[in-house]
C-alpha positions as CSV (number, residue, x, y, z in Angstrom):
1,X,95.6,87.8,109.8
2,X,98.5,85.4,109.6
3,X,102.1,86.5,109.0
4,X,101.9,84.9,105.5
5,X,98.9,87.1,104.5
6,X,100.6,90.2,105.8
7,X,103.8,89.4,104.0
8,X,102.0,88.8,100.7
9,X,100.1,92.1,101.0
10,X,103.4,94.0,101.8
11,X,105.0,92.4,98.7
12,X,102.0,93.4,96.5
13,X,102.1,96.9,97.9
14,X,105.8,97.4,97.3
15,X,105.4,95.9,93.8
16,X,102.5,98.3,93.0
17,X,104.6,101.2,94.3
18,X,107.5,100.2,92.0
19,X,105.1,99.9,89.0
20,X,103.8,103.4,89.7
21,X,107.3,104.8,90.0
22,X,108.3,103.2,86.7
23,X,105.1,104.5,85.0
24,X,105.8,108.0,86.3
25,X,109.4,107.8,85.1
26,X,108.3,106.7,81.6
27,X,105.7,109.5,81.4
28,X,108.3,112.0,82.6
29,X,110.8,110.7,80.0
30,X,108.2,110.9,77.2
31,X,107.1,114.4,78.1
32,X,110.7,115.7,78.3
33,X,111.8,113.9,75.2
34,X,108.8,115.3,73.3
35,X,109.6,118.8,74.5
36,X,113.2,118.5,73.5
37,X,113.0,116.3,70.4
38,X,113.7,117.5,66.9
39,X,110.2,116.7,65.8
40,X,108.7,119.1,68.4
41,X,110.9,121.9,67.2
42,X,110.2,121.5,63.5
43,X,107.4,124.1,63.5
44,X,109.6,126.7,65.2
45,X,112.3,126.1,62.5
46,X,110.0,126.5,59.5
47,X,110.1,129.9,57.8
48,X,107.1,132.0,58.5
49,X,106.4,132.5,54.8
50,X,107.7,131.6,51.3
51,X,106.9,132.8,47.8
52,X,104.6,130.2,46.3
53,X,104.8,129.6,42.6
54,X,102.9,126.8,40.8
55,X,104.6,127.6,37.4
56,X,105.3,124.7,35.1
57,X,109.1,124.7,34.5
58,X,111.7,122.7,32.6
59,X,114.3,120.9,34.7
60,X,117.6,119.6,33.5
61,X,119.9,117.6,35.8
62,X,123.5,116.7,35.1
63,X,124.4,113.7,37.1
64,X,127.2,113.2,39.6
65,X,128.9,110.5,37.6
66,X,127.7,108.3,34.7
67,X,124.7,106.0,35.5
68,X,124.8,102.4,34.4
69,X,121.5,101.5,32.8
70,X,122.3,98.0,31.8
71,X,124.9,95.4,30.7
72,X,125.2,94.3,27.1
73,X,127.3,91.7,25.2
74,X,129.9,92.4,22.6
75,X,130.5,90.2,19.5
76,X,134.2,89.4,19.3
77,X,136.4,86.9,17.5
78,X,135.9,84.6,20.6
79,X,132.2,84.9,20.5
80,X,129.8,87.0,22.5
81,X,131.3,88.3,25.7
82,X,130.3,90.6,28.6
83,X,133.4,92.5,29.8
84,X,131.3,94.5,32.4
85,X,129.3,91.5,33.5
86,X,129.6,90.8,37.2
87,X,131.4,94.1,37.8
88,X,128.8,96.9,37.1
89,X,125.2,96.8,38.2
90,X,122.1,98.6,37.0
91,X,122.0,102.0,38.9
92,X,125.8,102.2,39.6
93,X,127.3,105.6,39.1
94,X,130.8,105.6,37.5
95,X,132.7,108.5,39.1
96,X,136.2,108.1,37.7
97,X,138.4,106.1,35.3
98,X,142.1,105.6,36.1
99,X,141.9,108.5,38.7
100,X,140.3,110.9,36.3
101,X,136.8,112.3,37.1
102,X,134.2,111.6,34.5
103,X,132.0,114.6,33.6
104,X,129.9,113.0,30.8
105,X,129.5,110.0,28.5
106,X,132.2,111.3,26.1
107,X,134.8,111.2,28.9
108,X,134.0,107.5,29.5
109,X,134.1,106.7,25.8
110,X,137.5,108.5,25.5
111,X,138.9,106.6,28.6
112,X,137.9,103.3,27.0
113,X,139.4,104.1,23.7
114,X,142.7,105.3,25.3
115,X,143.0,102.0,27.2
116,X,143.6,100.0,24.0
117,X,142.4,96.9,25.8
118,X,144.3,97.2,29.1
119,X,142.4,97.1,32.4
120,X,140.8,100.3,33.6
121,X,140.4,101.1,37.3
122,X,137.1,102.6,38.1
123,X,135.5,104.3,41.2
124,X,131.8,103.7,41.3
125,X,129.1,104.8,43.7
126,X,126.7,102.0,44.7
127,X,123.9,102.5,47.3
128,X,125.7,105.5,48.6
129,X,129.1,103.8,49.0
130,X,132.1,104.3,46.8
131,X,133.8,101.1,45.7
132,X,136.7,100.3,43.3
133,X,136.4,98.0,40.3
134,X,138.4,97.1,37.2
135,X,137.2,96.2,33.7
136,X,139.2,95.1,30.7
137,X,137.5,96.6,27.5
138,X,137.2,94.3,24.5
139,X,137.6,95.0,20.8
140,X,134.6,94.4,18.6
141,X,134.5,93.4,15.0
142,X,134.7,97.1,14.1
143,X,138.0,97.5,15.9
144,X,136.6,99.8,18.6
145,X,137.1,99.0,22.3
146,X,134.0,98.9,24.4
147,X,132.9,98.1,28.0
148,X,129.5,96.6,27.1
149,X,127.3,99.0,29.2
150,X,124.4,101.3,28.5
151,X,124.9,104.6,30.4
152,X,123.2,108.0,31.0
153,X,124.8,111.3,32.2
154,X,121.8,113.7,32.4
155,X,118.0,113.9,32.2
156,X,115.4,116.6,31.6
157,X,111.6,117.0,31.8
158,X,108.7,119.1,33.0
159,X,107.6,119.7,36.6
160,X,106.2,122.4,38.9
161,X,108.1,125.0,40.9
162,X,106.6,124.8,44.4
163,X,108.2,127.7,46.3
164,X,111.2,129.9,46.7
165,X,112.6,132.0,49.6
166,X,112.7,135.7,48.8
167,X,115.8,136.2,51.0
168,X,118.2,133.5,49.8
169,X,116.3,132.6,46.6
170,X,116.4,128.9,47.5
171,X,113.7,127.0,45.7
172,X,112.0,123.6,46.0
173,X,110.2,121.8,43.2
174,X,108.3,118.5,42.3
175,X,107.8,117.3,45.9
176,X,109.6,114.0,45.0
177,X,113.0,113.1,43.6
178,X,113.7,112.5,39.9
179,X,114.4,108.8,39.4
180,X,115.9,107.2,36.3
181,X,113.3,105.9,33.9
182,X,115.2,102.7,33.2
183,X,116.6,101.7,36.6
184,X,114.1,103.4,39.0
185,X,117.1,104.7,41.0
186,X,117.2,108.2,42.4
187,X,119.5,110.3,40.2
188,X,122.4,112.1,42.0
189,X,122.5,115.7,40.7
190,X,125.8,117.5,40.4
191,X,124.5,120.4,38.5
192,X,121.6,121.5,36.3
193,X,119.3,124.4,35.4
194,X,115.7,125.5,35.7
195,X,114.0,126.8,32.6
196,X,110.8,128.4,31.5
197,X,108.7,125.9,29.6
198,X,106.3,126.1,26.7
199,X,103.4,123.7,27.0
200,X,102.5,122.3,23.6
201,X,99.9,119.7,24.5
202,X,98.0,118.2,27.4
203,X,97.3,114.4,27.4
204,X,94.3,113.8,29.7
205,X,94.6,111.1,32.3
206,X,92.2,108.2,32.4
207,X,91.8,105.0,34.5
208,X,94.9,102.9,34.0
209,X,96.7,105.5,31.9
210,X,98.3,108.5,33.5
211,X,98.2,111.7,31.5
212,X,101.1,114.1,30.9
213,X,102.1,117.5,29.9
214,X,104.1,117.8,26.6
215,X,106.2,120.8,26.2
216,X,109.6,122.3,25.3
217,X,112.3,123.7,27.6
218,X,113.3,127.3,26.7
219,X,117.1,126.8,26.9
220,X,117.6,130.5,26.3
221,X,115.4,131.4,29.3
222,X,117.1,129.9,32.4
223,X,115.5,131.0,35.7
224,X,117.6,129.0,38.2
225,X,120.4,126.6,39.1
226,X,119.8,123.1,40.3
227,X,122.2,121.6,42.9
228,X,120.3,118.8,44.6
229,X,117.9,116.0,43.8
230,X,116.7,114.0,46.8
231,X,113.6,112.0,47.8
232,X,111.6,115.1,48.7
233,X,112.2,117.2,45.6
234,X,114.6,119.1,43.4
235,X,116.4,122.1,44.9
236,X,118.5,125.0,43.9
237,X,118.4,128.8,43.6
238,X,116.4,131.0,41.3
239,X,118.4,133.7,39.5
240,X,118.2,137.4,40.3
241,X,115.3,139.0,38.5
242,X,112.9,136.0,38.9
243,X,110.2,137.5,41.1
244,X,107.0,135.6,40.3
245,X,104.5,134.2,42.8
246,X,102.8,135.4,46.0
247,X,103.9,135.2,49.6
248,X,102.0,132.7,51.7
249,X,102.4,131.8,55.3
250,X,103.7,128.3,56.0
251,X,101.3,125.8,57.6
252,X,102.9,122.8,59.4
253,X,101.4,119.3,59.3
254,X,99.4,119.8,62.5
255,X,97.5,122.6,61.0
256,X,96.2,120.6,58.1
257,X,92.6,119.3,58.2
258,X,90.5,117.1,55.9
259,X,88.3,119.3,53.8
260,X,88.5,122.0,51.1
261,X,91.7,123.5,49.8
262,X,93.2,124.5,46.5
263,X,96.2,124.0,44.4
264,X,98.1,126.5,42.2
265,X,99.1,125.4,38.7
266,X,100.3,127.1,35.5
267,X,98.9,124.3,33.3
268,X,96.6,126.8,31.4
269,X,99.5,129.1,30.6
270,X,99.1,131.2,33.7
271,X,99.1,130.2,37.3
272,X,95.5,129.8,38.6
273,X,93.8,128.4,41.6
274,X,92.0,125.0,41.3
275,X,89.8,123.6,44.0
276,X,90.7,120.2,45.7
277,X,89.7,118.3,48.7
278,X,92.1,116.9,51.2
279,X,90.6,113.4,52.0
280,X,93.3,111.9,54.2
281,X,96.2,112.9,56.4
282,X,99.0,110.5,57.5
283,X,101.3,112.5,59.9
284,X,103.3,109.3,60.6
285,X,103.8,108.2,57.0
286,X,107.1,106.4,56.4
287,X,107.0,107.8,52.8
288,X,107.4,111.5,53.1
289,X,106.0,112.1,49.6
290,X,102.7,110.3,50.5
291,X,101.4,112.1,53.6
292,X,98.1,113.3,52.2
293,X,95.5,112.0,49.8
294,X,94.0,114.7,47.6
295,X,91.1,114.7,45.2
296,X,90.7,117.2,42.4
297,X,87.2,118.7,42.5
298,X,87.6,121.7,40.1
299,X,85.6,121.0,36.9
300,X,87.8,123.3,34.8
301,X,90.9,121.2,35.7
302,X,89.1,117.9,35.3
303,X,87.9,118.9,31.9
304,X,91.4,120.0,30.9
305,X,93.5,117.1,32.4
306,X,91.2,114.4,33.8
307,X,92.8,115.0,37.2
308,X,96.5,114.9,38.2
309,X,98.9,114.3,35.3
310,X,102.7,114.1,34.9
311,X,104.1,117.6,35.1
312,X,101.8,118.7,37.9
313,X,104.1,117.2,40.6
314,X,105.0,120.1,42.9
315,X,101.8,122.0,42.5
316,X,101.4,123.9,45.9
317,X,98.5,122.9,48.1
318,X,97.0,125.9,50.0
319,X,94.5,125.6,52.9
320,X,93.2,128.4,55.1
321,X,95.6,130.9,53.3
322,X,98.6,128.8,54.2
323,X,100.8,126.7,52.0
324,X,100.7,123.2,53.5
325,X,102.0,120.8,50.8
326,X,102.4,119.9,47.2
327,X,101.0,117.2,44.8
328,X,103.4,114.3,44.2
329,X,101.7,111.2,42.7
330,X,98.5,110.2,40.9
331,X,96.4,107.1,41.6
332,X,96.7,105.0,38.5
333,X,93.1,103.8,38.6
334,X,91.6,107.1,39.8
335,X,93.4,110.0,38.1
336,X,91.3,112.6,40.0
337,X,93.0,111.5,43.2
338,X,96.6,111.4,44.3
339,X,99.2,111.9,47.1
340,X,100.8,115.0,48.5
341,X,103.8,115.9,50.6
342,X,103.8,118.1,53.7
343,X,105.4,121.5,52.8
344,X,107.6,121.1,56.0
345,X,109.2,118.0,54.4
346,X,110.3,120.0,51.5
347,X,111.6,122.9,53.6
């Protein structure tokens, strides 16, 4: 063996040793990171059990600010003009006018009328950031000053109460956030209430046309206060005296398997169990509201609704006597199938 051969083998040997040491270090880091990472401790942080509902409820949300739905023109002596054009955008939330907080649309209208055509300083929230903007209202042919914006300050509708905690009475509903129907933006909730609902009709879903529940909110029968609307659901506290539902143990995402399960829904007027099948599980989904694919298999529910319809969002999913998730979306071209969220994402 010549010196050159020996030298090459020594180099290769040292390089191999270095690679093994690096590989060992990476494995050691991964093991330790996994053991100490927040994801690994999620299961230990979940409550052992919650009260599971399934009741169809009415939800009213009062927004944090006034949402801009669109910009419109005003007919003036100088022609059609757009005072808010280039200032406000669809989805902006107007928080204050000249330093005064705006609680509702009437506050905004009054601020514009008081201005008598002078510039108004606004604070608006856009994509989570607060920014300042100024607009000069214009007088229309009718002599009234306007900004030229369409706005909304609240919304209401039907959904399903998923769970509540019997100790602190904290509840979660829907399994996804409420978005504005015109802008598609997540609505920022400042306040709101949860009501009992009277279902007056069920519109069956069919391919290409999602069904829906039609009903009325019982405003004289509030059962909870809403304080948050985020991408994973609507949250708040049920009032003292509300004590409906059954305690279920909580199952984390690693306990879920494809196969038989059931949902709880009050669509018939009382909360009942309906059989479903969990067909797919995506534990690494980037969209927390689409972690499972679920098929309705219960003939009673299919005859009643055609599958998953609007108003069933939040229906708890139970497997092996553990609550593991909630329905969130329906497949437009297959109404008997839809998505679900892991219950741990809601908790």
